[in-house]
N, C-alpha and C positions, 0 to 999 in steps of 0.2 A: 477779508474772509467774514462770511454772514456769522451774525450772532444769534440766528434764528436756530433753535434745535433741530435736530433731524426730526422726521415725522414720528418715529418711535418715541421720541423723548418729549412730546408734546402734552402728555396726559398729566393731570393732577393739577394741584395749584402750585404756580410758578410767579416768583417775584420778577417785576419788570424795572422797577426802580423806586427809590427810597424805603423799600420794605424792611431794611435793617435799622432804619434809623428810630431809635425809642421816643424820640420828641415829634414824630409825624402828628398831625392834626386829625388826618383822615385817611381812611383806606378806601380805595375804589376798585372793584373788582369786575372783570371783563369776562363773561359767561357766553360762548359762542351758541351756535344752533345746529340745525341739521346740515350734515355734510361737510362742516366746518371744524376748525382746530384752534388751539389757544392763541396761535399767532397770524396765521395768512389770513382768518377771518376779517382781521382787523388792520389789513394791507390792501391799498389798491393794487399793488404790484408785488405778488408772493416772491419775486426775485430781488426786490430792492427793499433793503432794510429801512431806508429812509422813510418809506411810506406807511410805516408801523405808527399809527396815530397815539396809541397811548403814551409813545415816547414824547410826542408834542404835548401831551397833557402835563407829564412830568417837569418838562423845559419850562413850562409856564407856570406850574405850581409846585416847586420843590419841596414844601412841607407835607406833601402828599404820599402815600404808599400806594403803587400801581402794581396790581396782580392781575393775572390772567389764569383761567382754568381751562383744562381740556379733559375731554371725555369721548369715548366713542360713540359718535353720532351718524352712523352711516345710514344710507337709504334700504339698501337690499341685505339679506341675510348673507351675501357673499363676503361683506366685511366684518371686522370685530364685532362680537355681540354687545349690545347696548343693554339698556334696562328701561323699564317702563319709568314714567315721569316722576311718580311718586318715590320709587325706590332710588332713581338718580338724584333726587333732591334731598334724600336722607343721606346718600353717600357723600355730595359733596358739601353738605353742611358739617359732616364729621370732618372731611379735609380741612375746610377752612378753619374749624376750632382747632385741628391739630397745629395748622400754620401760624396759629397765634391771633387770628382775626376774633373779632368780638369783644374787645377791650377798648375801642374807641369808636366813634361815629363811621357808618358804612355806607357806602353807595354803589348800587349795583348797575351795570351797563350791560345790556342784554341784547342778543340778536337770536331772531326766530324761536326755537324750541327753547333757548337759554333763558327766556323770560317766562316760559311756562314752568320751568324747574324753580326759578325764584319765587312765582307765585305759590307753587306746591310746598317749597321750604317755609314759606313764611305762615300759610294756612294751616299745614299741619303742626307748626310749632304750637298753635294754641290749644291742641287736643292731645298731643303725645307727651308723656312723663320723660321729655328730654330736656334736662335743665340746660345743657350746654346750647342746644339748637334755641330754645327760649331767651338765653341771654345773647346770642348771636343776632337774632330777630330784633331784640330790643334796643339794639344799636344802628339798625338800619334808619338811615335818613334821607332816602332818595332812591328812585329807581328811573333809569332810561329803558324804555320797550322800544326796540328796532326790528320793524317786522314781526312782532310777535302775533302770531295767529290766535288772537285770545279765542275766538269762537270756531276755529279748525282752520286748515289749510287746504286750498284746491290742489297745492303740489302733493300734499298727502294722498288725497283722493286719486289723483293720476297716476302717482307711483304704484299704489296698491292695484289699480285696473290694471296698469301695464304689466304688472308682475304676473298677476292671473291669466290675462289675456295671452302672454308669451308661452305660458305653459301650456295653454289650450292648443296654441298654433303647433307648437312642437310636438305634443301628442298626436295631433291631428295628421302631420306630416308623416310621421313615424308609422301611425297606424296600429290597429288591433290593441289586444291586451299589452303588448310590449311598449306600445305608443302611449297608453295610459299610463303605465309605469314610468315612464321617460317623462311623460309630462308632468307626472307629480313630482319627481325629483326635481325638476327644473324649476318647478313653483317654490319648492322648498329651499332651493339653492338661491334662487335670484328674488323670491318673495320680499316683501318689506320686513323690516324690523317691527318688533312689537310698539316700540315708542313711536313709529310712524303711522300705525294703524290707530294709535290713540289720538292722532292729530288731524283726523279726518273731518272735513266741514260738519258743522252741527252735531258733533258728537257728544252726547250727554255727559261723559266725565269732564269735559272742558267747560261745558256751561254751569256744571256744579262748582268747577273750580273757579271759575270766574266771579261765580254769584258770592262764594265765601270770600274771595280776596276783595270785592267791593265792600262787603260788610266790615271786614278787617280794616279797610282803608276809612271808612267812615269814623271807627274809632280810634284810628291813627293817622290822620290826614297829612302824610309827608308827601312832599312834592314829586310828582310824577310826569315825566314826559314820554308821549308815544308817537313814533314816526312810522 
């Protein structure tokens, strides 16, 4: 029987291994990206529990606490509503604090948009009057970025264009005023979510976020790996 939660139960901060150990030396938090979830993002085969590689990390380093975080990260408006990156960062930082993180060294392993969320979580901690988030960030000792679009994503560009194009095509096929209405509804239903629009290539907000993160890293030169 699979230990992977059902799709509806993969949201929020979830303990993978060692999270109940008060003597653990370090917390490692996995945060997925676009169209992913807290579990299958980290599996080479979503039907095979043994390919969930955070488990391998826990086996090799039993003194770690391994966590995974899930949040709505759909591409189109047809899925569960997401949040813009800045709000999602605040939401996840709050969840992490509630789960008891921010009391020992912390490493983030991120994929895609998950890396942007962590960068926003860190950068905003420098200006927002949120003591819990500041404390959480003060314990960050390393970050792994996997496929994070630091300057924007061609996938986000393509998805945005496809949503608009599909709506235009449907409207043209129907024709007339009714076609315009149907096309508009189609674009609204199958158009991209706000967090995808934020990730378009060369988007100014991402450039600003990256520049601020680089400045933070100059002050706090923690180890970073980017793949």
